[in-house]
C-alpha positions as CSV (number, residue, x, y, z in Angstrom):
1,M,71.1,147.3,101.9
2,L,70.5,145.4,98.0
3,R,71.6,148.2,96.8
4,N,75.7,147.5,96.5
5,G,74.8,143.4,95.5
6,L,77.0,141.0,96.8
7,E,80.3,142.1,98.2
8,P,83.2,139.7,98.3
9,W,82.9,139.4,102.1
10,H,79.5,138.3,101.8
11,L,80.8,135.8,98.9
12,L,83.8,134.9,101.7
13,I,80.8,134.6,104.7
14,V,79.0,131.8,101.8
15,A,81.8,130.3,101.3
16,I,82.3,129.7,105.2
17,V,79.3,128.8,106.1
18,I,79.4,126.2,103.2
19,I,82.4,124.5,104.5
20,L,81.5,124.2,107.6
21,L,78.4,122.7,107.3
22,F,79.9,120.4,104.7
23,G,82.9,119.6,105.4
24,S,86.4,119.8,103.7
25,K,86.3,116.3,103.0
26,K,83.0,116.1,100.8
27,L,83.0,119.4,98.7
28,P,85.3,117.5,96.1
29,E,83.2,114.8,95.9
30,A,80.0,116.8,95.8
31,A,82.1,119.3,92.4
32,R,83.7,116.0,91.4
33,G,79.4,114.6,90.8
34,L,78.5,118.3,90.0
35,G,80.7,117.7,87.5
36,K,79.3,114.3,86.1
37,S,75.7,115.6,86.2
38,M,76.2,118.4,84.6
39,R,78.1,116.3,81.0
40,I,75.5,113.8,80.8
41,L,72.6,116.6,81.2
42,K,75.1,118.9,78.2
43,S,75.2,115.3,76.5
44,E,71.5,114.3,76.2
45,A,70.4,117.8,75.3
46,K,72.7,117.6,72.4
47,A,71.5,114.3,71.9
48,M,68.6,115.4,72.4
49,K,68.7,118.3,69.9
50,D,70.4,115.8,66.7
51,D,68.2,113.5,67.4
52,G,65.2,116.3,66.9
53,T,66.9,118.1,63.5
54,A,67.8,114.1,62.7
55,Q,63.9,113.6,61.9
56,S,62.4,116.9,60.6
57,T,65.5,116.8,58.1
58,A,64.4,113.4,56.7
59,P,61.5,112.6,54.2
60,A,58.6,110.4,55.2
61,E,59.8,107.5,53.6
62,D,63.3,107.4,55.4
63,A,61.4,107.7,59.2
64,S,59.8,103.7,59.0
65,S,64.0,102.7,58.1
66,S,65.4,104.6,60.8
67,A,62.9,103.3,62.7
68,A,64.4,99.6,62.6
69,E,67.8,100.9,62.8
70,A,70.0,99.8,66.3
71,P,68.7,101.5,69.1
72,R,70.9,104.5,69.9
73,V,73.2,104.2,72.8
74,I,74.1,106.9,75.1
75,Q,77.9,107.1,76.3
76,S,78.4,107.2,79.4
77,A,80.5,110.0,81.1
78,P,84.0,110.1,81.7
79,G,84.8,107.8,84.9
80,E,81.5,106.7,85.4
81,T,81.4,103.1,86.2
82,A,78.2,102.5,85.2
83,T,77.4,99.8,82.6
84,A,74.6,100.9,79.0
85,R,70.8,99.2,79.2
86,P,67.9,99.0,77.9
87,T,65.3,101.8,78.8
88,T,61.8,100.7,77.9
89,D,61.4,103.0,74.8
90,G,64.0,100.4,73.1
91,H,66.8,103.2,73.1
92,T,70.0,102.4,76.0
93,A,70.4,104.4,78.7
94,H,73.1,104.0,81.8
């Protein structure tokens, strides 16, 4: 049974069940929300990676001066209506 894996008709049945469960009107909203979440996750992961490489390559003297700079601002995803607000650690999040 599992030797053949997923065949095209398996995927068709899954798609029909999803449409019946959620309705055709909710699916575009869910897809938009998923896409927005993925963009935010991707930008956050990139920001964390950039912060990690910037801190590891900076000399010890520059580390204290970089803490005094303005807090980092996280850009919202396209179409996001929420405004940016400071987080508890001094950074800005939305």
